[in-house]
Each structure stands twice: as structure tokens, then as C-alpha cells.
MARZA-380305 format. One line per 8 residues: number of its first residue (from 1); for each residue x, y, z negated of N, C-alpha, C. Coordinates in pm, whole numbers. Layout:
<pts>
NUM> X Y Z X Y Z X Y Z; ...
</pts>
This chain:
<pts>
1> -1645 -414 -507 -1572 -436 -393 -1449 -351 -378; -1334 -423 -349 -1206 -370 -336 -1180 -358 -185; -1127 -246 -134 -1086 -221 1 -969 -167 21; -880 -199 113 -757 -155 134 -692 -200 265; -559 -169 283 -484 -205 408 -354 -213 364; -277 -300 441 -128 -311 436 -84 -297 554; 46 -230 585 109 -215 710 195 -355 718; 165 -421 833 242 -552 853 397 -540 856
9> 439 -415 906 605 -398 916 657 -376 768; 557 -346 671 602 -314 543 624 -439 457; 598 -546 510 606 -688 446 758 -727 456; 809 -789 338 944 -843 348 944 -971 434; 1055 -994 502 1054 -1098 602 1025 -1234 515; 950 -1318 550 929 -1454 475 813 -1451 370; 773 -1302 344 657 -1267 258 534 -1329 298; 432 -1373 207 308 -1406 237 203 -1335 143
17> 122 -1274 200 10 -1205 116 -118 -1267 142; -177 -1353 43 -282 -1430 50 -349 -1464 -85; -395 -1345 -135 -483 -1360 -264 -619 -1412 -243; -655 -1477 -336 -788 -1547 -339 -897 -1459 -297; -986 -1495 -217 -1089 -1398 -179 -1077 -1283 -93; -964 -1272 -31 -937 -1163 50 -1018 -1195 189; -1071 -1099 263 -1141 -1113 384 -1067 -1004 479; -1042 -1042 600 -993 -945 703 -1105 -846 750
25> -1071 -723 764 -1177 -627 818 -1146 -582 965; -1004 -559 973 -973 -516 1108 -814 -521 1115; -766 -542 1210 -618 -539 1239 -608 -430 1362; -521 -337 1362 -504 -252 1474 -350 -217 1485; -298 -189 1588 -181 -147 1619 -154 16 1663; -77 81 1602 -73 219 1608 56 263 1641; 92 365 1731 213 420 1750 207 546 1683; 285 546 1560 289 654 1469 405 759 1507
33> 460 751 1609 562 826 1675 648 912 1566; 636 1039 1544 709 1116 1442 695 1082 1315; 596 1013 1273 570 981 1133 670 872 1098; 716 791 1186 808 698 1145 961 760 1126; 1029 717 1024 1159 768 989 1257 674 1013; 1381 702 1019 1504 611 1036 1475 476 937; 1494 385 1003 1460 240 950 1325 186 938; 1231 281 1013 1078 241 1021 1061 214 1176
41> 988 128 1219 942 109 1352 842 227 1399; 840 238 1522 743 335 1592 594 289 1576; 599 155 1606 465 70 1610 433 26 1462; 304 56 1417 266 -18 1290 150 -85 1314; 135 -218 1249 21 -289 1243 -59 -274 1117; -175 -220 1128 -269 -194 1000 -358 -305 984; -338 -381 862 -423 -486 841 -517 -439 733; -647 -418 757 -749 -380 669 -813 -501 619
49> -843 -490 473 -895 -606 412 -1000 -547 312; -1074 -652 243 -1167 -634 142 -1164 -759 43; -1208 -736 -66 -1242 -845 -161 -1325 -813 -276; -1405 -921 -302 -1514 -912 -395 -1450 -941 -546; -1326 -1008 -545 -1253 -1041 -663 -1262 -942 -759; -1242 -963 -884 -1233 -860 -988 -1092 -860 -1044; -994 -929 -1001 -858 -934 -1043 -767 -824 -978; -804 -708 -1016 -730 -577 -973 -592 -593 -989
57> -536 -631 -1106 -408 -653 -1145 -342 -751 -1057; -398 -861 -1041 -349 -975 -964 -333 -939 -817; -414 -860 -756 -420 -824 -614 -278 -723 -607; -288 -630 -705 -186 -527 -698 -35 -589 -701; -28 -688 -808 93 -768 -833 135 -839 -710; 25 -896 -636 46 -960 -507 114 -884 -394; 60 -750 -382 105 -657 -294 252 -613 -315; 280 -575 -462 423 -535 -501 520 -648 -485
65> 474 -790 -472 565 -893 -462 606 -913 -308; 524 -852 -221 545 -873 -81 623 -772 -9; 598 -643 -76 642 -535 10 810 -520 15; 835 -471 125 997 -452 166 1032 -324 78; 1150 -350 -11 1185 -226 -89 1251 -107 -11; 1287 -131 92 1374 -28 182 1261 56 242; 1301 190 261 1210 288 310 1083 319 245; 1084 284 121 979 326 29 834 294 71
73> 827 171 150 702 121 192 591 109 55; 485 123 83 372 106 -12 243 70 32; 153 17 -44 22 -10 13 -72 33 -106; -192 75 -66 -274 126 -166 -435 82 -147; -503 81 -248 -642 41 -228 -735 103 -350; -857 99 -308 -955 146 -411 -1024 38 -471; -1042 43 -598 -1134 -66 -673 -1225 9 -782; -1338 35 -722 -1438 114 -801 -1394 243 -806
81> -1384 312 -918 -1343 439 -940 -1183 452 -957; -1099 351 -934 -964 339 -953 -882 332 -829; -769 413 -810 -681 407 -708 -554 305 -752; -515 228 -665 -386 158 -694 -305 165 -590; -165 193 -619 -60 219 -536 48 121 -568; 77 37 -481 169 -82 -500 295 -31 -412; 407 -30 -475 541 -16 -414 611 -161 -453; 715 -193 -369 795 -318 -406 832 -331 -551
89> 779 -430 -639 799 -446 -760 730 -339 -867; 651 -252 -816 601 -147 -910 448 -109 -875; 377 -113 -972 233 -70 -934 176 52 -1023; 117 150 -961 42 253 -1029 -106 244 -1016; -188 271 -1130 -334 260 -1149 -365 382 -1187; -465 466 -1144 -508 571 -1216 -665 597 -1153; -723 654 -1243 -880 704 -1202 -871 799 -1074; -974 797 -991 -984 868 -877 -995 1023 -920
97> -907 1110 -875 -926 1255 -924 -824 1279 -1029; -761 1182 -1083 -653 1191 -1196 -525 1253 -1124; -502 1398 -1140 -401 1460 -1071 -275 1404 -1139; -255 1400 -1267 -123 1356 -1311 -89 1219 -1278; -189 1115 -1269 -174 973 -1227 -107 975 -1092; -179 1061 -991 -154 1074 -860 -6 1116 -848; 28 1211 -928 175 1288 -916 261 1200 -959; 238 1103 -1076 345 1010 -1100 360 916 -1003
105> 266 861 -935 283 763 -814 367 819 -699; 339 958 -667 389 1021 -577 550 1050 -599; 571 1085 -720 729 1113 -754 788 985 -757; 740 868 -786 793 734 -764 838 720 -631; 723 740 -538 750 716 -416 864 798 -349; 878 933 -394 984 1014 -352 1121 943 -381; 1122 898 -514 1247 838 -579 1289 718 -502; 1205 639 -448 1251 522 -362 1243 539 -229
113> 1236 656 -182 1258 692 -23 1143 700 61; 1021 705 6 912 717 74 907 863 151; 906 865 265 889 1009 331 785 1097 283; 790 1222 268 703 1308 204 572 1320 275; 584 1317 410 452 1327 472 367 1165 493; 435 1082 407 376 943 407 317 934 268; 325 1022 192 271 1012 54 132 1089 49; 47 1030 132 -77 1115 171 -192 1011 158
121> -192 931 65 -306 831 47 -445 924 10; -554 872 51 -677 949 27 -729 914 -112; -791 1017 -165 -856 1005 -297 -993 991 -276
</pts>
């Protein structure tokens, strides 16, 4: 089972995220207040999803294709013992607990403008 979420506001205008086998788990609207930075809205829409599909690469690429490149937006998910972090046009995959793999994804996030306090995905 693959589980993850995407922030609605992180999608490029006109982008459509609809991989095969995707199921909606929950949609919530959150006031992130101080977590939002210049160029990011205060209100975020969290779209939680799951999938039984085994095409991890296809799902990761689908996310990387729809994310807005400005402001370092990313989406992440777990697939078994693997963490997948997708930025616009770029995907990182590493085993849970792999500090070097996590550090590489975080460094990339910093390089594309992801605020430091938002580079906090769970392991």
C-alpha cells in the first residue's frame, strides 16, 4: 500500500494528478499561519490519498509533473520501506532510515527554495 498527500496549492495551474488506482482518504483545509512564506498562501488544502498500485516510479513522476516549481513545493509518500519525495521535475527515493538519501533530498529542497521548516517529512 502506498500512502501520501499533496497540498492542493502546490499544483501548477491547469495540472491534473490522476494516477491509476488512486483513492482519496481525506481532504482538509488548514491555516498554516507562520509556516507559509512569501509566495505561499496561509490556507492549505491537504489531499490525502492511497493506492495499491505497484508503480512507485510512475506515481512519483506523476507528482513531479504537476507540482509548481516556485517556492520549493514538494510532495512525499511511503511505499513499503521506501520514502519518495517529489519536487517539480525531480524525484528522490531512499530507504527509510537512510540519512544520506534524506540529506540529499533536503539539500535539493533548499536549493529550489523550500523553506527550512518545511523540510520536515516524517520517516
